[in-house]
C-alpha positions as CSV (number, residue, x, y, z in Angstrom):
1,M,-18.5,-20.0,1.1
2,S,-17.7,-21.6,4.5
3,G,-15.0,-24.2,4.4
4,F,-13.1,-22.9,1.3
5,N,-9.3,-22.9,1.5
6,I,-8.0,-19.6,2.9
7,P,-4.5,-18.6,1.9
8,S,-2.1,-17.9,4.7
9,I,-2.2,-14.2,5.5
10,P,0.2,-13.1,8.2
11,I,-1.5,-11.2,11.0
12,I,0.6,-8.4,12.5
13,Y,-1.8,-7.4,15.3
14,E,-5.4,-8.1,16.3
15,D,-7.7,-7.0,19.0
16,N,-11.5,-6.5,19.4
17,H,-11.4,-3.4,17.1
18,L,-8.5,-3.8,14.7
19,L,-7.0,-6.4,12.4
20,I,-3.6,-5.5,10.8
21,V,-2.3,-8.0,8.2
22,V,0.3,-8.3,5.5
23,K,-1.5,-8.1,2.2
24,P,0.0,-10.6,-0.3
25,P,1.2,-9.0,-3.6
26,N,-1.2,-9.6,-6.6
27,M,-4.2,-10.2,-4.4
28,P,-7.1,-7.7,-4.8
29,T,-7.9,-5.7,-1.7
30,Q,-11.6,-6.2,-2.4
31,A,-13.8,-8.1,-4.9
32,D,-13.3,-6.9,-8.5
33,D,-14.1,-8.0,-12.1
34,S,-11.3,-10.6,-12.0
35,L,-13.4,-12.7,-9.6
36,D,-10.2,-13.8,-7.9
37,L,-10.3,-14.3,-4.2
38,D,-9.8,-10.9,-2.5
39,L,-8.2,-10.0,0.8
40,L,-11.4,-8.6,2.4
41,T,-13.4,-11.8,1.6
42,A,-10.6,-14.1,2.8
43,L,-10.2,-12.3,6.1
44,K,-13.9,-12.3,6.8
45,E,-13.9,-16.1,6.2
46,D,-10.8,-16.5,8.4
47,I,-12.5,-14.6,11.3
48,K,-15.7,-16.6,10.8
49,Q,-13.8,-19.9,11.0
50,R,-11.3,-19.0,13.8
51,Y,-14.0,-17.6,16.1
52,S,-16.8,-19.9,14.9
53,K,-19.0,-16.9,14.2
54,P,-22.5,-17.5,12.8
55,G,-23.8,-15.4,10.0
56,S,-21.9,-12.6,8.3
57,V,-18.8,-11.0,9.7
58,Y,-18.2,-7.3,9.9
59,L,-14.9,-6.1,8.6
60,G,-14.5,-2.5,7.6
61,L,-12.2,-1.6,4.6
62,V,-10.7,1.9,5.5
63,H,-7.9,2.1,3.0
64,R,-6.6,0.2,-0.1
65,L,-3.4,-1.1,-1.7
66,D,-3.1,-1.6,-5.5
67,R,-3.5,-5.2,-6.5
68,P,0.3,-5.8,-7.2
69,V,1.4,-4.1,-4.0
70,G,2.0,-6.0,-0.7
71,G,2.5,-5.0,2.9
72,A,0.7,-3.7,6.0
73,M,-3.0,-3.0,5.9
74,V,-5.4,-2.3,8.7
75,F,-9.1,-3.4,8.8
76,A,-11.7,-2.3,11.3
77,K,-13.5,-5.1,13.2
78,T,-16.2,-2.7,14.5
79,S,-18.2,0.2,12.9
80,K,-16.8,2.5,15.6
81,A,-13.2,1.7,14.7
82,A,-14.1,2.1,11.0
83,S,-15.5,5.5,11.5
84,R,-12.6,6.8,13.6
85,L,-9.9,5.3,11.3
86,S,-11.7,6.9,8.3
87,E,-11.7,10.3,10.0
88,S,-8.0,9.9,10.8
89,I,-7.3,9.3,7.1
90,R,-9.5,12.3,6.1
91,S,-7.6,14.6,8.5
92,R,-4.3,13.2,7.3
93,D,-3.4,12.0,10.8
94,F,-3.1,8.5,9.6
95,G,0.6,7.8,8.8
96,K,1.6,5.6,5.8
97,C,5.2,4.8,4.8
98,Y,6.4,2.7,2.0
99,F,9.6,1.1,0.6
100,A,10.0,1.2,-3.2
101,V,12.7,0.4,-5.7
102,I,12.9,2.9,-8.6
103,H,14.8,3.1,-11.8
104,G,17.6,5.7,-11.8
105,T,18.4,8.3,-9.2
106,P,16.3,11.5,-8.5
107,K,18.3,14.7,-8.6
108,K,17.7,15.2,-4.8
109,A,18.5,12.6,-2.2
110,Q,15.4,13.6,-0.3
111,D,12.5,15.8,-1.4
112,K,8.8,16.5,-1.3
113,L,6.9,15.8,-4.4
114,V,3.7,17.7,-5.2
115,H,1.7,16.8,-8.3
116,Y,-1.9,17.2,-9.4
117,L,-3.5,14.0,-10.6
118,V,-6.5,13.0,-12.7
119,K,-7.8,9.4,-13.0
120,D,-9.4,8.1,-16.2
121,T,-11.9,5.6,-14.8
122,K,-12.3,3.9,-18.2
123,T,-8.6,3.0,-18.6
124,N,-7.8,3.0,-14.8
125,M,-4.8,5.3,-15.7
126,V,-3.7,8.3,-13.6
127,T,-2.0,11.3,-15.1
128,A,-0.2,14.3,-13.7
129,V,-1.8,17.5,-14.9
130,D,-1.7,21.2,-14.4
131,K,-3.2,22.3,-11.0
132,K,-5.8,24.3,-12.8
133,H,-7.3,21.2,-14.3
134,P,-11.0,21.0,-13.1
135,E,-10.6,17.4,-11.9
136,A,-7.1,17.7,-10.5
137,K,-6.5,16.3,-7.0
138,E,-3.4,17.3,-5.1
139,A,-0.9,14.5,-4.4
140,I,1.9,14.9,-1.8
141,L,4.7,12.6,-0.7
142,E,8.2,12.9,0.8
143,Y,11.0,10.5,-0.1
144,E,14.5,9.7,1.0
145,I,17.0,7.6,-1.1
146,L,18.4,4.9,1.2
147,A,20.8,3.1,-1.1
148,H,21.8,2.5,-4.8
149,H,22.6,-0.6,-6.8
150,N,23.5,-0.3,-10.5
151,D,20.6,1.7,-12.0
152,L,18.2,1.1,-9.1
153,S,17.5,3.1,-6.0
154,L,15.9,2.0,-2.7
155,V,13.5,4.7,-1.5
156,H,11.6,5.3,1.7
157,I,8.4,7.2,1.2
158,K,6.1,9.0,3.5
159,L,2.7,9.5,2.0
160,H,0.7,12.6,2.8
161,T,-2.3,12.0,0.5
162,G,-3.8,8.8,-0.7
163,R,-4.5,9.3,-4.3
164,S,-5.0,6.3,-6.7
165,H,-1.7,5.0,-8.0
166,Q,-0.1,8.1,-6.4
167,I,3.4,6.8,-5.7
168,R,3.7,5.0,-9.0
169,V,2.6,8.1,-11.0
170,Q,4.6,10.7,-9.1
171,F,7.9,8.8,-9.5
172,A,7.2,8.0,-13.2
173,T,6.5,11.7,-13.7
174,I,9.9,12.8,-12.4
175,G,11.5,10.1,-14.6
176,N,12.1,7.4,-12.1
177,P,9.4,4.8,-12.5
178,L,9.1,1.9,-10.0
179,F,10.8,-1.3,-10.8
180,G,8.3,-3.8,-12.2
181,D,5.5,-1.3,-12.8
182,Q,3.9,-2.4,-16.0
183,R,1.4,0.4,-16.1
184,Y,3.6,3.5,-15.6
185,G,7.0,2.1,-16.5
186,A,6.5,-0.3,-19.4
187,H,9.4,1.2,-21.3
188,V,11.9,0.2,-18.7
189,N,10.3,-2.9,-17.1
190,Q,9.8,-6.4,-18.4
191,V,6.5,-8.2,-18.6
192,G,6.1,-10.4,-15.6
193,Q,8.3,-8.4,-13.2
194,Q,6.8,-7.9,-9.8
195,I,6.3,-4.2,-8.8
196,A,8.7,-3.2,-6.0
197,L,6.4,-1.2,-3.8
198,W,5.7,-2.3,-0.2
199,S,3.4,-0.8,2.6
200,A,6.0,-0.7,5.3
201,E,4.5,1.3,8.2
202,L,1.1,2.3,9.5
203,S,0.7,4.8,12.3
204,F,-2.5,6.1,13.8
205,E,-4.4,6.7,17.0
206,H,-6.0,3.5,18.3
207,P,-9.8,4.0,17.9
208,T,-10.6,3.0,21.5
209,L,-7.3,3.1,23.5
210,K,-6.7,6.7,22.3
211,E,-3.0,6.1,22.1
212,R,-0.8,6.2,19.0
213,V,0.1,2.8,17.6
214,T,2.6,1.9,14.9
215,F,2.9,-1.3,12.9
216,H,5.6,-2.4,10.5
217,S,6.0,-4.8,7.6
218,I,9.2,-5.7,5.8
219,P,9.4,-6.6,2.1
220,P,10.3,-10.2,1.1
221,T,14.1,-9.9,1.1
222,T,14.5,-13.3,-0.7
223,A,13.0,-11.8,-3.9
224,F,14.7,-9.5,-6.4
225,P,15.1,-6.5,-6.2
226,W,14.5,-6.5,-2.4
227,N,17.3,-9.1,-1.9
228,V,19.8,-6.6,-3.2
229,W,19.4,-4.7,0.1
230,E,18.6,-7.6,2.4
231,E,21.5,-6.5,4.7
232,N,20.3,-2.9,4.7
233,K,19.3,-1.8,8.2
234,Y,16.0,-0.3,6.9
235,L,14.8,-3.7,5.6
236,K,15.2,-5.4,9.0
237,S,12.4,-5.8,11.5
């Protein structure tokens, strides 16, 4: 694979243990059935070329973003970092915040949403169910409405759990599906619209320095619907 063209992937931070990048929207996090170039493979090849590394490159995938979602992602460059980051995620000490644009306006300007989700692996669809469902997994997030424009709302989200499609399903469940979400908001979105969900902040204890570090990524404010709020203080670096 050496020598193939690697797409430009912005690097937010890099040291001997960590690589934090901006995942391009619509790029798979890891290899899937589409056979499209995925972020993990591209970054491994990038490291191999930049540092002239022989053989295979280690890069640990410790969390994921849905294919249509862009924004900050952290990868581990050592097995020690991968282990410690994974433990941070399991213990819910790993902070993840997002920006999203949703249809309509929730009843509360800020709130905590708690749902119980089940994933159908055959259809790759997630559904909110009763907590007594034998396969239900608790999903928790907090949100704050930052601004409004027509029938759209800009939302800041703090994720407490990392369930599959969690943000998309929870907002659809309360009647405010994400702009552009074809899977959980097909009745209000048009085919071809880009989902407005962005990984905006990652916060965790550095695996070797033992100090808390925080990294930010801002959505592309030249594209709709992000450009509606390009002057909003929250969408500035």
